[in-house]
C-alpha positions as CSV (number, residue, x, y, z in Angstrom):
1,X,100.9,-21.5,25.0
2,X,100.3,-23.7,22.2
3,X,96.8,-24.7,23.7
4,X,95.8,-20.9,23.9
5,X,97.0,-20.4,20.3
6,X,94.8,-23.2,18.9
7,X,91.7,-21.8,20.8
8,X,92.3,-18.4,19.4
9,X,92.4,-19.6,15.6
10,X,89.5,-21.6,16.3
11,X,87.6,-18.6,17.6
12,X,88.7,-16.6,14.6
13,X,87.4,-19.1,12.2
14,X,83.9,-19.5,14.1
15,X,83.7,-15.7,13.8
16,X,84.3,-15.6,10.2
17,X,81.8,-18.4,9.5
18,X,79.3,-16.3,11.5
19,X,79.7,-13.2,9.5
20,X,79.9,-15.3,6.0
21,X,76.2,-16.8,7.1
22,X,75.0,-13.4,8.4
23,X,75.9,-11.9,5.0
24,X,74.1,-14.9,3.3
25,X,71.1,-14.4,5.5
26,X,71.0,-10.7,4.7
27,X,71.3,-11.4,1.2
28,X,68.6,-13.8,1.0
29,X,66.2,-11.7,3.0
30,X,66.9,-8.8,0.7
31,X,66.1,-11.0,-2.4
32,X,63.1,-12.5,-0.9
33,X,61.8,-9.1,0.0
34,X,62.1,-8.1,-3.5
35,X,60.4,-11.1,-5.0
36,X,57.7,-10.6,-2.5
37,X,57.2,-7.1,-3.4
38,X,57.1,-7.9,-7.2
39,X,54.8,-10.6,-6.7
40,X,52.5,-8.3,-4.6
41,X,52.7,-5.6,-7.2
42,X,51.7,-8.2,-10.0
43,X,48.9,-9.6,-8.1
44,X,47.7,-6.1,-7.1
45,X,47.7,-5.1,-10.8
46,X,45.9,-8.3,-11.9
47,X,43.2,-7.8,-9.2
48,X,42.6,-4.1,-9.8
49,X,42.5,-4.5,-13.9
50,X,39.6,-6.6,-15.1
51,X,40.1,-5.5,-18.9
52,X,43.2,-4.9,-21.0
53,X,44.4,-1.4,-21.4
54,X,42.7,-0.4,-25.0
55,X,44.5,0.5,-28.1
56,X,43.8,1.1,-31.6
57,X,45.3,-2.3,-32.2
58,X,42.8,-4.3,-29.6
59,X,39.9,-2.2,-29.1
60,X,37.9,-3.6,-32.1
61,X,38.5,-7.0,-31.1
62,X,37.5,-6.2,-27.5
63,X,34.4,-4.7,-28.0
64,X,33.4,-7.5,-30.6
65,X,33.7,-9.9,-27.8
66,X,32.3,-7.5,-25.0
67,X,29.2,-6.8,-27.0
68,X,28.2,-10.4,-27.2
69,X,28.0,-10.7,-23.2
70,X,26.9,-7.1,-22.5
71,X,23.5,-6.6,-24.4
72,X,22.2,-3.7,-22.4
73,X,21.0,-0.8,-24.7
74,X,19.2,1.7,-22.5
75,X,21.1,4.4,-20.5
76,X,20.2,7.4,-18.4
77,X,22.2,10.5,-18.1
78,X,21.5,12.3,-14.8
79,X,22.3,15.9,-14.6
80,X,21.2,18.9,-12.5
81,X,18.7,19.9,-15.1
82,X,17.0,16.4,-15.0
83,X,17.4,13.0,-16.7
84,X,17.9,12.0,-20.3
85,X,17.0,8.6,-21.2
86,X,18.9,7.0,-24.2
87,X,18.3,4.2,-26.4
88,X,21.3,2.8,-27.8
89,X,21.0,1.2,-31.3
90,X,21.8,-2.6,-31.6
91,X,23.0,-2.1,-35.2
92,X,25.9,0.1,-34.1
93,X,27.3,-2.8,-31.9
94,X,30.8,-1.4,-31.4
95,X,29.7,2.1,-30.4
96,X,26.8,0.7,-28.4
97,X,29.2,-1.5,-26.6
98,X,31.8,1.1,-26.2
99,X,29.1,3.3,-24.5
100,X,28.1,0.5,-22.2
101,X,31.6,-0.3,-21.4
102,X,32.3,3.3,-20.3
103,X,29.2,3.4,-18.4
104,X,30.2,0.5,-16.3
105,X,33.7,1.8,-15.9
106,X,32.0,5.1,-14.3
107,X,33.9,7.1,-16.7
108,X,31.4,9.5,-17.4
109,X,30.6,10.3,-13.7
110,X,31.3,14.2,-13.4
111,X,32.4,14.8,-16.8
112,X,30.5,17.8,-18.5
113,X,28.5,18.8,-21.2
114,X,31.3,20.9,-22.2
115,X,30.1,22.3,-25.8
116,X,26.8,23.9,-26.0
117,X,25.3,25.4,-29.2
118,X,21.7,26.3,-29.0
119,X,19.6,25.2,-31.9
120,X,22.1,22.6,-32.8
121,X,23.8,20.5,-30.5
122,X,25.2,19.7,-26.8
123,X,28.2,17.7,-26.6
124,X,29.5,16.0,-23.5
125,X,31.9,13.2,-22.2
126,X,34.9,15.6,-21.6
127,X,36.2,17.8,-18.6
128,X,39.2,19.9,-17.8
129,X,39.4,17.8,-14.6
130,X,42.5,15.9,-13.8
131,X,40.4,12.9,-12.5
132,X,39.0,12.4,-16.1
133,X,42.2,12.5,-17.8
134,X,43.4,9.7,-15.4
135,X,40.5,7.5,-16.2
136,X,41.0,8.0,-19.7
137,X,44.8,7.2,-19.5
138,X,43.7,3.9,-17.2
139,X,41.2,2.7,-19.9
140,X,43.3,3.4,-22.8
141,X,43.6,5.7,-25.8
142,X,41.7,4.3,-29.2
143,X,39.6,5.5,-31.6
144,X,36.4,3.7,-33.5
145,X,35.8,3.5,-37.2
146,X,32.7,5.3,-38.8
147,X,29.6,3.3,-39.0
148,X,27.1,5.3,-41.1
149,X,25.3,2.8,-43.3
150,X,22.8,1.5,-40.9
151,X,20.0,4.1,-42.2
152,X,20.3,6.4,-39.2
153,X,20.3,10.0,-39.6
154,X,20.8,13.2,-37.4
155,X,17.3,13.8,-36.5
156,X,16.5,15.8,-33.3
157,X,17.2,13.7,-30.2
158,X,20.0,11.4,-31.8
159,X,23.1,10.7,-30.1
160,X,26.1,10.8,-32.4
161,X,30.1,10.3,-31.7
162,X,32.5,13.1,-32.9
163,X,35.5,12.4,-34.7
164,X,38.8,12.2,-32.6
165,X,41.8,14.5,-33.1
166,X,41.7,17.5,-35.5
167,X,44.3,15.9,-37.8
168,X,42.2,12.8,-37.9
169,X,41.6,12.5,-41.8
170,X,39.3,9.5,-41.6
171,X,36.9,11.2,-38.8
172,X,37.5,8.0,-36.8
173,X,35.1,8.5,-33.7
174,X,36.4,9.8,-30.2
175,X,35.1,6.9,-28.0
176,X,35.0,9.3,-24.8
177,X,32.5,11.9,-26.3
178,X,29.3,12.2,-27.5
179,X,26.8,14.8,-28.8
180,X,23.0,15.0,-29.0
181,X,21.2,16.8,-31.9
182,X,18.9,19.5,-30.3
183,X,18.0,21.4,-33.5
184,X,14.2,20.9,-34.2
185,X,14.7,20.5,-37.7
186,X,17.6,18.0,-37.2
187,X,21.3,18.3,-38.4
188,X,21.2,16.1,-41.5
189,X,24.2,17.9,-43.1
190,X,26.1,15.7,-40.4
191,X,24.8,12.5,-42.0
192,X,27.7,10.3,-43.4
193,X,30.3,12.1,-41.5
194,X,29.6,10.9,-37.8
195,X,28.1,7.9,-36.2
196,X,24.6,8.0,-35.1
197,X,24.2,5.3,-32.4
198,X,21.2,5.8,-30.3
199,X,18.4,8.5,-29.7
200,X,16.7,10.0,-26.9
201,X,13.5,8.5,-25.6
202,X,12.8,10.7,-22.7
203,X,14.1,14.0,-21.5
204,X,14.3,16.4,-24.8
205,X,13.1,19.1,-22.5
206,X,16.2,18.9,-20.3
207,X,18.3,19.0,-23.7
208,X,16.6,22.1,-24.7
209,X,17.4,23.7,-21.1
210,X,21.0,22.6,-21.4
211,X,21.3,24.0,-24.8
212,X,19.9,27.5,-23.6
213,X,22.7,27.9,-21.0
214,X,24.9,31.1,-21.6
215,X,28.3,30.2,-23.1
216,X,31.4,31.9,-23.9
217,X,32.8,32.4,-27.6
218,X,34.3,28.9,-27.2
219,X,30.9,27.6,-26.8
220,X,31.6,26.5,-23.4
221,X,29.0,27.1,-20.7
222,X,29.8,29.9,-18.3
223,X,28.4,27.8,-15.6
224,X,29.7,24.0,-15.6
225,X,26.9,21.4,-16.9
226,X,27.9,18.4,-15.1
227,X,26.9,14.9,-16.0
228,X,26.4,13.4,-12.4
229,X,26.2,9.8,-13.7
230,X,25.3,7.8,-16.6
231,X,23.5,4.8,-15.5
232,X,22.1,1.6,-17.2
233,X,18.5,1.3,-17.0
234,X,16.0,-1.3,-18.0
């Protein structure tokens, strides 16, 4: 009888030890799984994002370094109406670097010329699409300072950067948008208010054709004028 009692106690102890070991193993497995998942997330994020998310605090420093390595200064805006080739000015280095950066990030693809004023300007780089909003969110929210003392004026064919929010007292530039002066006599009343950072070198006939499309009272084209792509050219 005593022998059977000893065997029962031994079995009970072994069973408890197995349960404790099992609990520890399960806990370790869960912990390892969490650590592995977090590591995978960090690795995925690091792999996906080559550049920092831009803000007003880091954008200028970022573009100061970016423009040293990325010297491209010619781009082609591809639309259903034809192509518009643009030379970006080296002197307005932050605005040139910003436009090249956004081009390389494919930001402008299937944005629109969303504001059209015949015999004045066509304005692009925006859209009411969700995908464009997501692109902006990923790149970051920032503004660029005015750079109006380089001797450039708003002559016909120049590309300039509009200011940001309506409440932006200093007319800081909205980096995701741009406008092209279509008016034959130029729009010199804009000098000193907005940054001219390039000019059309080919395709002003395309600009004129876009400027002639029918718009609503808000100056938005009745039929969307898409920017298919913006490409860097030699």
